[in-house]
C-alpha positions as CSV (number, residue, x, y, z in Angstrom):
1,M,86.8,121.7,2.5
2,T,90.2,122.4,3.6
3,A,91.7,121.3,7.0
4,P,91.8,124.9,8.4
5,D,88.1,125.3,7.6
6,K,87.3,122.0,9.3
7,E,89.2,123.1,12.4
8,H,87.5,126.5,12.4
9,R,84.0,124.9,12.2
10,K,84.9,122.4,15.0
11,R,85.9,125.3,17.3
12,G,82.7,127.1,16.4
13,R,80.6,124.1,17.5
14,I,82.5,123.8,20.8
15,A,82.1,127.5,21.4
16,A,78.4,127.4,20.7
17,F,78.0,124.4,23.0
18,L,79.8,126.2,25.8
19,L,77.7,129.3,25.3
20,A,74.6,127.2,25.5
21,V,75.7,125.6,28.7
22,D,76.6,129.0,30.2
23,A,73.2,130.3,29.2
24,W,71.5,127.3,30.8
25,L,73.4,127.8,34.0
26,D,72.6,131.5,34.2
27,S,68.9,130.9,33.6
28,S,68.8,127.9,35.9
29,L,70.5,129.8,38.8
30,Y,68.3,132.8,38.2
31,E,65.2,130.7,38.2
32,A,66.4,128.8,41.3
33,G,67.1,132.1,43.2
34,F,63.8,133.5,42.1
35,K,62.0,130.3,43.3
36,A,63.9,130.4,46.6
37,R,62.9,134.0,47.1
38,E,59.3,133.1,46.4
39,I,59.5,130.2,48.9
40,W,61.1,132.4,51.5
41,E,58.5,135.1,51.0
42,T,55.8,132.5,51.4
43,L,57.3,131.2,54.6
44,T,57.8,134.7,55.9
45,I,54.1,135.5,55.3
46,F,53.1,132.2,56.8
47,F,55.1,132.7,60.0
48,R,54.0,136.2,60.4
49,R,50.7,134.7,61.5
50,F,52.5,133.4,64.6
51,R,54.3,136.6,65.5
52,V,53.4,137.8,68.9
53,S,53.9,141.1,70.7
54,G,53.5,142.5,74.1
55,W,53.4,140.0,77.1
56,R,53.0,137.0,74.7
57,R,56.4,137.8,73.2
58,G,58.0,137.6,76.6
59,I,56.6,134.1,77.1
60,V,57.9,133.0,73.7
61,E,61.4,134.4,74.5
62,V,61.5,132.6,77.8
63,A,60.3,129.4,76.3
64,S,63.0,129.7,73.6
65,E,65.7,130.2,76.1
66,A,64.4,127.4,78.2
67,F,64.6,125.1,75.2
68,T,68.1,126.1,74.5
69,F,69.3,125.6,78.0
70,G,67.3,122.4,78.2
71,A,69.1,121.0,75.2
72,A,72.5,122.0,76.7
73,G,71.5,120.6,80.1
74,S,70.5,117.3,78.5
75,V,73.9,116.9,77.0
76,I,75.5,117.7,80.4
77,M,73.2,115.2,82.1
78,L,74.1,112.5,79.6
79,A,77.8,113.1,80.2
80,L,77.2,112.8,84.0
81,A,75.0,109.7,83.6
82,L,77.5,107.6,81.5
83,P,79.9,106.9,84.4
84,A,77.0,105.9,86.6
85,F,75.6,103.5,84.0
86,E,78.9,101.8,83.6
87,D,78.3,100.2,87.0
88,T,75.3,98.4,85.6
89,T,77.1,96.5,82.9
90,G,78.0,93.5,85.2
91,D,75.8,90.9,86.8
92,W,74.6,93.2,89.5
93,R,71.8,91.0,90.6
94,A,74.1,88.1,91.5
95,Q,74.9,87.8,95.2
96,G,77.4,85.0,94.7
97,D,76.7,81.3,95.4
98,F,79.3,80.9,98.2
99,A,78.2,80.1,101.8
100,V,81.2,80.5,104.1
101,T,81.6,80.2,107.8
102,F,84.7,81.9,109.1
103,L,86.9,80.9,112.1
104,D,89.6,83.0,113.7
105,R,93.2,81.8,114.2
106,Y,92.2,79.8,117.3
107,G,89.2,78.0,115.6
108,N,86.4,80.2,117.1
109,E,83.6,81.1,114.8
110,I,83.6,84.8,114.0
111,G,80.9,85.1,111.4
112,Q,79.4,84.1,108.1
113,R,79.1,85.5,104.6
114,G,77.0,84.5,101.6
115,I,74.3,82.2,103.0
116,L,72.7,84.9,105.1
117,Q,72.2,87.0,102.0
118,R,70.4,84.3,100.0
119,D,67.6,83.6,102.5
120,S,64.7,85.5,101.0
121,V,61.0,85.7,101.5
122,P,58.9,87.2,98.7
123,V,57.3,90.6,99.6
124,D,53.8,89.2,99.0
125,E,54.4,86.6,101.8
126,M,55.5,89.2,104.3
127,P,53.0,90.5,106.9
128,D,51.4,93.8,105.9
129,H,52.6,95.5,109.1
130,V,56.3,94.6,108.2
131,I,56.0,96.4,104.9
132,K,54.2,99.4,106.4
133,A,56.8,99.7,109.2
134,V,59.6,99.9,106.6
135,L,57.9,102.3,104.3
136,A,56.7,104.6,107.1
137,T,60.2,105.0,108.4
138,E,62.3,104.8,105.2
139,D,60.2,106.1,102.3
140,R,56.5,106.9,102.8
141,R,56.0,107.9,99.2
142,F,57.8,104.9,97.7
143,F,54.9,103.9,95.4
144,E,54.4,107.5,94.2
145,H,57.8,108.8,93.2
146,Y,60.1,107.7,90.4
147,G,63.3,107.0,92.3
148,I,63.9,110.5,93.8
149,D,61.3,111.8,96.2
150,F,61.6,115.6,96.0
151,I,58.7,116.2,98.3
152,G,60.2,113.8,100.9
153,L,63.6,115.5,100.5
154,F,62.1,118.9,101.1
155,R,60.3,117.6,104.2
156,A,63.5,116.1,105.6
157,V,65.5,119.3,105.0
158,S,62.8,121.3,106.8
159,E,62.8,119.0,109.8
160,N,66.6,119.0,110.0
161,V,66.7,122.8,109.9
162,R,64.0,123.0,112.5
163,A,65.8,120.5,114.8
164,N,69.3,122.1,114.0
165,S,70.6,118.5,113.4
166,V,70.1,115.6,111.1
167,V,66.9,113.9,112.3
168,Q,65.5,112.7,108.9
169,G,67.2,111.3,105.8
170,G,66.1,112.4,102.4
171,S,67.2,109.4,100.4
172,S,64.4,107.2,98.9
173,I,64.5,103.4,99.2
174,T,65.5,103.3,95.5
175,Q,68.4,105.6,96.2
176,Q,69.5,103.5,99.2
177,L,69.3,100.4,97.0
178,A,71.4,102.0,94.3
179,K,74.1,102.8,96.9
180,N,74.0,99.3,98.3
181,L,74.2,97.6,94.9
182,F,76.7,99.9,93.0
183,L,78.3,102.5,95.2
184,S,80.2,103.2,98.4
185,N,79.3,105.4,101.3
186,E,81.9,108.0,100.5
187,R,80.3,111.5,100.9
188,T,81.2,113.0,97.6
189,L,79.3,115.0,95.0
190,E,80.3,112.4,92.4
191,R,78.7,109.6,94.4
192,K,75.4,111.5,94.9
193,I,75.2,112.3,91.2
194,K,75.7,108.6,90.4
195,E,73.2,107.6,93.0
196,A,70.5,109.9,91.4
197,F,71.0,108.5,87.9
198,L,71.2,104.9,89.1
199,S,67.9,105.4,91.1
200,V,66.1,106.4,87.9
201,W,67.8,103.5,86.0
202,L,66.5,101.1,88.6
203,E,63.0,102.5,88.4
204,C,63.2,102.0,84.6
205,N,64.4,98.4,84.7
206,L,62.6,97.1,87.8
207,S,59.1,97.2,89.2
208,K,58.4,98.7,92.6
209,K,57.9,95.3,94.1
210,Q,61.3,94.1,92.8
211,I,63.1,97.2,94.1
212,L,61.5,96.7,97.5
213,Q,62.4,93.0,97.5
214,L,66.1,93.7,96.7
215,Y,66.2,96.4,99.4
216,L,64.8,94.1,102.1
217,D,67.2,91.3,101.0
218,R,70.4,93.3,100.6
219,S,70.4,95.8,103.5
220,Y,72.8,95.3,106.4
221,M,70.8,94.7,109.6
222,G,73.5,94.4,112.2
223,G,75.0,91.3,113.9
224,G,76.6,90.3,110.6
225,T,73.3,89.7,108.9
226,F,72.1,91.0,105.5
227,G,68.4,91.0,104.7
228,I,65.3,91.2,106.8
229,E,64.7,87.4,106.8
230,A,68.2,86.7,108.2
231,A,67.8,89.5,110.8
232,A,64.4,88.1,111.9
233,D,66.0,84.7,112.5
234,F,69.1,86.2,114.3
235,Y,67.2,88.6,116.6
236,F,63.9,86.7,117.2
237,G,64.6,83.1,116.2
238,K,61.7,83.2,113.7
239,S,60.9,83.9,110.1
240,V,59.9,87.3,108.9
241,K,56.5,85.8,108.1
242,D,55.9,85.3,111.9
243,L,56.9,88.7,113.2
244,N,54.4,90.7,115.3
245,L,54.1,94.5,115.0
246,A,56.5,95.2,117.9
247,E,59.2,93.0,116.3
248,A,58.6,94.4,112.8
249,A,59.0,97.9,114.2
250,M,62.3,97.0,115.8
251,L,63.7,95.6,112.6
252,A,62.4,98.6,110.6
253,G,64.4,100.8,112.9
254,L,67.6,99.1,112.0
255,F,67.9,100.3,108.4
256,K,69.0,103.8,109.6
257,A,71.8,102.7,112.0
258,P,72.0,98.9,112.4
259,T,75.0,99.0,114.7
260,K,73.7,101.7,116.9
261,Y,70.2,100.2,117.3
262,A,71.1,96.4,117.2
263,P,68.9,94.9,119.9
264,H,71.4,92.2,120.9
265,V,73.9,95.0,121.7
266,N,71.7,97.8,123.0
267,L,68.1,96.7,123.7
268,P,66.9,100.0,125.3
269,A,68.1,102.0,122.2
270,A,66.4,99.4,119.9
271,R,63.1,99.7,121.8
272,A,63.3,103.5,121.7
273,R,63.9,103.4,118.0
274,A,61.0,100.9,117.5
275,N,58.7,103.4,119.3
276,V,59.8,106.0,116.8
277,V,58.8,103.6,114.0
278,L,55.4,103.1,115.6
279,T,54.9,106.9,115.7
280,N,55.9,107.1,112.0
281,L,53.2,104.5,111.2
282,V,50.6,106.7,112.8
283,D,52.0,110.0,111.3
284,A,52.0,108.4,107.8
285,G,48.4,107.3,108.2
286,F,49.2,103.6,107.8
287,M,47.8,102.7,111.3
288,T,45.9,104.3,114.1
289,E,47.2,105.0,117.6
290,G,44.9,102.3,118.9
291,Q,46.4,99.7,116.5
292,V,50.0,100.4,117.7
293,L,49.2,100.8,121.4
294,S,49.7,97.1,122.2
295,A,53.2,97.1,120.5
296,R,54.1,100.2,122.6
297,L,53.0,98.5,125.8
298,H,54.7,95.2,125.0
299,P,58.0,95.9,123.2
300,A,59.9,93.1,121.4
301,T,62.3,90.9,123.3
302,V,65.2,89.4,121.4
303,V,67.0,86.0,121.5
304,D,70.0,86.2,123.8
305,R,73.1,86.2,121.5
306,G,75.5,87.4,124.1
307,E,77.9,90.2,123.3
308,R,79.1,88.8,120.0
309,K,80.7,91.5,117.9
310,S,81.3,90.5,114.3
311,P,84.5,91.8,112.6
312,D,82.6,92.8,109.5
313,Y,85.3,94.7,107.7
314,Y,87.7,91.8,108.0
315,L,85.0,89.3,107.0
316,D,84.1,91.3,103.8
317,W,87.8,91.3,102.8
318,A,88.2,87.6,103.7
319,F,85.1,86.7,101.8
320,D,86.5,88.2,98.6
321,E,89.7,86.2,99.3
322,V,87.7,83.0,99.6
323,K,85.9,83.6,96.4
324,R,89.2,84.3,94.6
325,I,90.8,81.2,96.0
326,A,87.9,78.8,95.6
327,A,86.6,80.1,92.3
328,K,87.8,77.0,90.4
329,S,87.3,74.4,93.1
330,G,83.6,73.7,92.4
331,Q,82.9,73.9,96.2
332,H,80.7,76.7,97.5
333,S,79.7,75.7,101.0
334,L,83.0,76.1,103.0
335,V,84.6,76.7,106.3
336,A,87.4,79.2,106.2
337,H,90.2,79.2,108.8
338,T,91.5,82.8,108.9
339,T,94.5,84.6,110.4
340,F,92.1,86.9,112.4
341,D,93.1,87.8,116.0
342,A,90.2,89.2,118.0
343,N,92.4,90.8,120.6
344,I,94.5,92.8,118.1
345,Q,91.3,93.7,116.2
346,A,89.7,95.0,119.5
347,A,92.9,96.9,120.3
348,A,93.0,98.5,116.8
349,E,89.3,99.5,117.0
350,E,89.8,100.9,120.5
351,S,92.9,102.9,119.6
352,L,91.2,104.5,116.6
353,E,87.9,105.3,118.5
354,F,89.8,106.6,121.6
355,N,91.9,109.0,119.7
356,L,89.2,110.2,117.4
357,R,86.9,110.9,120.4
358,Q,89.7,112.7,122.3
359,F,91.2,114.7,119.4
360,G,89.0,114.2,116.3
361,K,87.1,117.5,116.8
362,D,90.2,119.5,117.3
363,Y,91.8,118.1,114.2
364,R,88.5,118.1,112.2
365,V,88.9,114.5,111.3
366,S,86.1,111.9,111.4
367,Q,87.3,108.6,109.9
368,G,90.2,106.2,109.9
369,A,91.4,102.8,108.8
370,I,94.0,100.3,110.1
371,V,95.6,97.1,108.8
372,V,97.8,94.9,111.0
373,I,100.1,92.2,109.5
374,E,102.3,89.9,111.5
375,T,105.8,89.3,110.3
376,N,104.8,85.9,108.8
377,G,102.4,87.7,106.5
378,A,99.2,86.8,108.5
379,V,96.7,89.7,108.4
380,R,95.6,89.9,112.0
381,A,93.2,92.9,112.0
382,I,91.4,95.2,109.6
383,V,89.5,98.4,110.6
384,G,87.7,99.8,107.6
385,G,86.0,102.6,109.5
386,R,84.5,103.7,112.8
387,D,81.0,102.1,112.3
388,Y,80.2,99.3,109.9
389,G,76.5,99.8,110.5
390,E,76.7,103.4,109.4
391,S,79.0,102.6,106.4
392,Q,79.9,99.2,104.9
393,F,82.5,100.8,102.7
394,N,85.9,99.3,103.6
395,R,88.3,102.2,103.8
396,A,91.2,99.9,104.5
397,T,91.0,97.8,101.3
398,K,89.0,99.9,98.8
399,A,89.6,103.6,99.5
400,L,92.4,105.2,97.4
401,R,94.0,108.0,99.4
402,Q,97.2,110.0,98.8
403,P,100.0,108.6,100.9
404,G,102.1,111.7,100.9
405,S,105.6,111.3,102.4
406,S,104.8,107.7,103.5
407,F,105.5,106.8,99.8
408,K,109.1,108.0,100.1
409,P,110.5,104.7,101.4
410,Y,109.8,103.1,98.0
411,V,111.8,105.9,96.4
412,Y,114.7,105.5,98.8
413,A,114.6,101.7,98.5
414,T,115.0,102.0,94.8
415,A,117.9,104.4,95.4
416,M,119.6,101.9,97.7
417,E,119.3,99.3,95.0
418,H,121.0,101.7,92.6
419,G,124.1,102.2,94.7
420,L,123.3,104.9,97.3
421,T,124.0,104.4,101.0
422,P,122.6,106.2,104.1
423,D,125.8,108.2,104.3
424,S,125.6,109.4,100.7
425,I,125.5,113.2,100.4
426,V,122.6,114.7,98.5
427,S,121.4,118.2,97.8
428,G,118.2,119.4,99.5
429,A,118.2,122.7,97.6
430,P,115.1,123.8,95.6
431,V,114.5,121.7,92.4
432,S,112.5,122.2,89.3
433,W,111.1,119.5,87.1
434,G,109.5,121.1,84.1
435,N,106.7,123.3,85.4
436,W,106.8,121.6,88.8
437,H,108.6,123.3,91.7
438,P,108.1,121.2,94.8
439,G,109.0,122.7,98.2
440,N,109.6,121.3,101.7
441,Y,107.2,121.3,104.6
442,N,106.4,124.9,105.8
443,G,108.7,126.2,103.0
444,A,111.9,125.2,104.9
445,S,115.1,125.4,102.9
446,A,117.8,122.7,103.0
447,G,121.3,122.4,101.8
448,R,123.6,119.3,101.4
449,M,122.9,116.4,103.7
450,T,123.0,112.7,104.0
451,V,120.3,110.4,102.7
452,T,119.5,109.5,106.3
453,T,118.9,113.1,107.2
454,A,116.7,113.6,104.1
455,L,114.5,110.6,105.0
456,V,114.3,111.2,108.8
457,K,113.5,114.9,108.3
458,S,111.2,114.1,105.4
459,I,112.8,116.5,102.9
460,N,110.7,116.7,99.8
461,T,113.3,118.0,97.3
462,V,115.7,115.1,97.8
463,P,113.5,112.2,96.5
464,V,112.4,114.5,93.7
465,R,116.0,115.2,92.7
466,L,116.8,111.4,93.0
467,A,113.9,110.6,90.7
468,K,114.7,113.3,88.2
469,D,118.5,113.0,87.9
470,M,119.2,109.4,88.9
471,L,116.3,106.9,89.0
472,G,113.4,107.9,86.8
473,I,109.7,107.2,87.5
474,A,109.5,103.7,86.0
475,P,112.0,102.0,88.4
476,I,110.3,103.6,91.5
477,K,106.8,102.4,90.3
478,A,108.2,98.9,89.6
479,M,109.7,98.8,93.1
480,A,106.4,99.8,94.8
481,E,104.5,97.2,92.8
482,A,107.1,94.5,93.5
483,M,106.8,95.2,97.2
484,G,103.1,94.4,97.1
485,V,101.3,97.6,96.1
486,E,98.2,96.6,94.0
487,S,96.6,100.0,93.6
488,P,97.2,101.6,90.1
489,L,100.1,104.0,90.4
490,G,100.4,107.0,88.1
491,S,103.5,107.6,86.1
492,H,103.5,111.4,86.7
493,K,106.6,112.9,88.3
494,T,104.6,114.0,91.3
495,M,104.1,110.3,92.2
496,V,107.4,110.4,94.1
497,L,105.8,112.6,96.7
498,G,102.8,110.3,97.2
499,T,100.1,111.8,94.9
500,S,98.9,108.4,93.5
501,G,96.1,106.9,95.6
502,M,96.9,103.8,97.6
503,T,94.9,101.6,100.0
504,V,95.9,101.1,103.7
505,M,96.3,97.4,102.8
506,D,98.8,98.3,100.1
507,Q,100.8,100.3,102.6
508,A,100.8,97.6,105.3
509,T,101.8,95.0,102.7
510,G,104.6,97.2,101.2
511,Y,106.1,98.1,104.6
512,S,105.9,94.5,105.8
513,V,108.8,93.8,103.4
514,F,111.1,95.7,105.7
515,A,110.0,93.5,108.6
516,Q,110.2,90.3,106.6
517,D,113.8,90.4,105.6
518,G,113.2,91.9,102.2
519,M,110.7,89.1,101.1
520,V,107.3,89.6,99.6
521,G,104.4,87.3,98.8
522,S,103.5,86.0,102.3
523,R,100.5,88.2,103.0
524,H,97.4,86.1,103.6
525,G,94.1,86.1,105.5
526,I,93.0,82.5,104.7
527,T,95.1,79.6,106.1
528,Q,92.8,76.8,105.1
529,L,89.6,76.2,103.3
530,V,87.6,73.0,104.0
531,T,84.2,71.6,103.2
532,H,81.7,70.7,105.8
533,T,82.7,67.1,105.3
534,G,86.3,67.9,106.2
535,E,87.8,67.9,102.7
536,V,90.7,70.4,102.4
537,I,90.5,72.3,99.2
538,Y,93.2,74.9,100.0
539,D,96.1,75.0,102.5
540,F,98.2,78.2,102.5
541,A,101.3,76.3,103.7
542,K,101.1,73.9,100.8
543,D,99.3,75.7,98.0
544,A,100.5,79.3,98.2
545,T,103.3,80.6,96.0
546,P,106.5,80.8,98.1
547,P,107.7,84.3,99.0
548,H,110.5,85.8,97.0
549,R,113.1,88.5,97.6
550,V,112.5,92.1,96.3
551,L,115.1,93.9,98.4
552,S,118.7,92.8,98.6
553,E,120.2,92.2,102.0
554,K,122.3,95.3,101.8
555,A,119.4,97.6,100.6
556,L,117.2,96.2,103.4
557,Q,119.9,96.9,106.0
558,Y,120.3,100.4,104.7
559,M,116.5,101.1,104.7
560,N,115.8,99.7,108.1
561,S,118.8,101.5,109.7
562,M,117.3,104.8,108.5
563,L,113.6,104.0,109.2
564,V,114.2,103.0,112.8
565,Q,115.4,106.6,113.5
566,V,112.1,108.2,112.4
567,P,110.3,107.4,115.7
568,V,113.4,108.5,117.7
569,I,114.7,111.7,116.2
570,G,112.4,112.2,113.2
571,T,108.8,113.1,112.4
572,A,107.1,110.3,114.3
573,R,108.3,110.6,117.9
574,R,104.7,110.1,119.2
575,A,104.9,106.6,117.7
576,A,107.9,105.5,119.7
577,L,107.4,102.3,121.7
578,P,109.2,102.2,125.1
579,G,111.8,99.5,125.1
580,I,110.9,98.3,121.6
581,V,112.7,99.1,118.4
582,S,110.4,100.2,115.6
583,G,110.7,101.9,112.2
584,G,108.3,103.7,110.0
585,K,107.4,106.8,108.1
586,T,104.8,109.5,108.4
587,G,102.8,110.9,105.5
588,T,100.6,114.0,104.9
589,S,98.8,114.7,101.6
590,Q,98.1,118.1,100.0
591,S,95.9,120.4,102.0
592,Y,96.0,118.0,105.0
593,R,93.3,115.8,103.5
594,D,95.1,112.5,104.4
595,A,97.4,111.7,107.3
596,W,99.4,108.4,107.6
597,Y,101.7,106.5,109.8
598,V,103.0,103.2,108.6
599,G,105.4,101.4,110.9
600,F,106.8,98.1,111.8
601,T,108.6,96.1,114.5
602,G,110.2,92.7,114.3
603,N,106.7,91.3,115.2
604,Y,104.1,93.4,113.4
605,T,103.5,95.9,110.6
606,A,100.6,98.3,111.0
607,A,99.3,101.0,108.6
608,V,97.1,103.8,110.0
609,W,95.2,106.4,107.8
610,L,93.0,109.2,109.1
611,G,90.9,111.6,107.1
612,N,87.4,112.5,106.0
613,D,85.1,110.6,103.6
614,D,84.2,113.9,101.8
615,Y,88.0,114.7,101.3
616,S,87.6,117.9,103.3
617,P,90.9,119.1,104.8
618,T,91.7,118.4,108.4
619,N,92.9,121.0,110.9
620,K,96.6,120.8,109.8
621,M,96.8,117.2,111.0
622,T,100.1,115.5,110.1
623,G,101.1,111.9,110.1
624,G,103.3,112.5,113.1
625,A,100.3,113.6,115.2
626,L,97.1,111.6,115.5
627,P,98.0,108.6,113.2
628,A,101.3,108.1,115.1
629,M,99.3,108.2,118.4
630,V,96.8,105.6,117.1
631,W,99.7,103.4,115.9
632,Q,101.6,103.7,119.2
633,R,98.5,102.8,121.4
634,L,97.7,99.8,119.2
635,M,101.2,98.4,118.9
636,A,101.9,98.9,122.7
637,Y,99.1,96.5,123.3
638,A,100.0,94.1,120.6
639,H,103.5,93.6,122.0
640,Q,102.5,92.8,125.5
641,N,103.6,89.4,126.8
642,I,105.1,88.2,123.5
643,E,108.6,87.4,122.5
644,L,110.1,90.5,120.8
645,K,111.8,89.8,117.5
646,P,114.5,92.0,116.1
647,I,114.1,94.0,113.0
648,P,116.3,92.6,110.2
649,G,119.5,94.5,109.5
650,I,119.7,96.9,112.4
651,D,122.5,95.4,114.5
652,H,124.5,98.4,113.5
653,P,122.1,101.1,112.4
654,Y,123.3,104.2,110.7
655,V,122.7,107.1,113.0
656,D,123.2,110.6,111.6
657,A,125.1,112.4,114.4
658,E,124.0,115.9,113.2
659,V,120.4,115.0,113.2
660,A,120.7,113.3,116.6
661,A,122.4,116.3,118.1
662,K,119.8,118.7,116.8
663,A,117.0,116.4,118.0
664,E,118.6,116.2,121.5
665,A,118.9,119.9,121.7
666,A,115.3,120.5,120.6
667,E,114.1,118.0,123.2
668,K,116.1,119.7,125.9
669,K,114.7,123.1,124.9
670,R,111.2,121.7,124.9
671,A,111.6,120.2,128.4
672,E,113.0,123.5,129.7
673,K,110.1,125.4,128.2
674,E,107.6,123.0,129.8
675,A,109.3,123.3,133.2
676,A,109.2,127.1,132.9
677,D,105.5,127.1,131.9
678,A,104.7,124.8,134.8
679,E,106.5,127.1,137.2
680,A,104.7,130.1,135.9
681,A,101.3,128.4,136.3
682,R,102.0,127.3,139.9
683,P,100.0,129.3,142.5
684,P,102.0,131.9,144.4
685,V,103.5,130.8,147.7
686,L,102.3,132.9,150.7
687,S,104.8,134.3,153.1
688,S,104.8,133.0,156.7
689,N,103.4,136.4,158.0
690,T,100.5,136.3,155.5
691,T,99.7,132.7,156.3
692,R,99.7,133.5,160.1
693,T,97.4,136.5,159.5
694,L,94.9,134.4,157.4
695,R,94.9,131.7,160.2
696,E,94.1,134.4,162.8
697,M,91.3,135.8,160.7
698,T,89.8,132.3,160.3
699,I,89.9,131.8,164.1
700,L,88.3,135.3,164.6
701,F,85.3,134.5,162.3
702,Q,84.9,131.1,163.8
703,S,84.8,132.5,167.4
704,A,82.4,135.3,166.5
705,P,79.4,133.7,164.9
706,N,77.1,136.6,165.9
707,L,78.8,139.1,163.6
708,A,76.0,140.4,161.4
709,D,78.2,141.3,158.5
710,P,81.7,140.4,157.4
711,P,84.5,143.0,157.8
712,E,84.7,145.7,155.1
713,P,87.3,145.3,152.4
714,E,89.3,148.2,154.0
715,T,89.5,146.2,157.3
716,L,90.7,143.1,155.5
717,S,93.3,145.3,153.7
718,A,94.5,146.7,156.9
719,L,94.8,143.3,158.5
């Protein structure tokens, strides 16, 4: 056979094989399709048995939609739950094994932390009437719900609507425990969502008895005590095991408002609240009226503790400082000598409460926080809110709020280090940075001006232009952090106008650099830690890292010479201290949600924040209004009968003549307007003839007592 024939035969075999494969594929696909159609037809016939019509079809459609939305809702619920469950990853059961007694700067005991939280009595060993009093008041259906009591919530809402005020709370004991263990008291939707998920998580991981035990051991009970056993000892000098019904009712009434109803502070209010608890016991069916009658007739009497007021916000912060310092010492039972000053603390609390009572409703503001630092770095006072009993969340050290224009000194300090001076001319014209077009307050326009004018008048466009064209974001962020800001600052360009959240402690620390000659690193609340045997394990004077310079002497002089003009001719005239030189800066965040004034003298630095826990806007409150007034009242007291120290670098302050002239003219115009308004409001002065006529009429009526009726109006008109 020739080679061409062989090649031809080979190709024939390949072609035959390919044709066979093609035939097999065609037949297989045909058979598979036919089989699939048979199966589909079989399934169709099978499911036709379940086909419904009429009203049943409506039910099926609704169920199908419910399943679809339920699946989507489950995905959303999971997304919302994940942030809440992140809080459970740590050792949330641990209370810390430190027992610390705190002393103020003069050696007086001001409170304890740690040990009062560890004294615990098992629920099974507590008297039955103690448990019933707590459940009747806080969560009657505790053993029936699974973390969230919807029936109790509906009842509370109904009662509150009927009373037109908040008379009952809807949170279960599990929800309250979740808040105490993992969350803050901020009134935000995010916090309530987390609280709900964490409540269910606690119910899944703990028994009802364990939840109740943690609740009774961890709740704040007033007087600096945590837990019902510590409260029983503090108020009645006995263990919770020995409480009678009247005493149990009084303690059960503290969970709602421990400061308001603390019996050592307001015994009548505590007894009235205890009577409400007894009524709750009867209403819940836990006891009869006859069983509680004796407790009503013989209310509890507390151990005399005097008027001791515990600086709880300060102690919470100082306790964290102790744990940080003593973590590696191996010592856990300690006495902490602090920098706390009771007089300055009382003045700070009084100033905040006074101004909020006077003007809080007008400005629609309900909360505030203050930190006071002496020039040597000693933290003298911390106000973390209006009422520690109502909310243990420390707004001074934990709340991140937008500082607004009070952040600008960090920008200008960076600019001073890069060669600018207070007399440098800058443009205040509109500026655009990408898609961002910041404007000035009330849309005011500005031209060329000095840096001093820009800072004193709080022009927004100038620091933005400096950051955009000269400095950049990174150096400004680095300067703020170097000056003591510990809060995480964003790197977005809007940061230069104070959009990154900061704490009040951050602001007080940062501004104290201006009062401390450009030095940082001296802030402290603990001066010494000693054991009960007298062993010193920490001494700030010896063990702390020495302060270091962050602002050059020239930059410090420039900054202080400008900042001292803000209370005189700038945005903070309400903060001016008569006869005392001070400097500072106001700040107002977007939509008036936060208002600040941070200021300093040669003696003290104080940061004041005002706002609302739910981030709702105030009534156009600026930093130069209520915060400046709170600061002024506090600092006026703090500077009484002390040696006034000068602010570094203001022997020859830079004063912008143009700004000073305009401020003087505005002040003169304001005074003239007030005088004119007072003149217009003054009652008209009667002429001598009119006065004589009225005198004669008075004599006439007095000498004619038998007149049946007074003269007619026409007669008086004629007279």
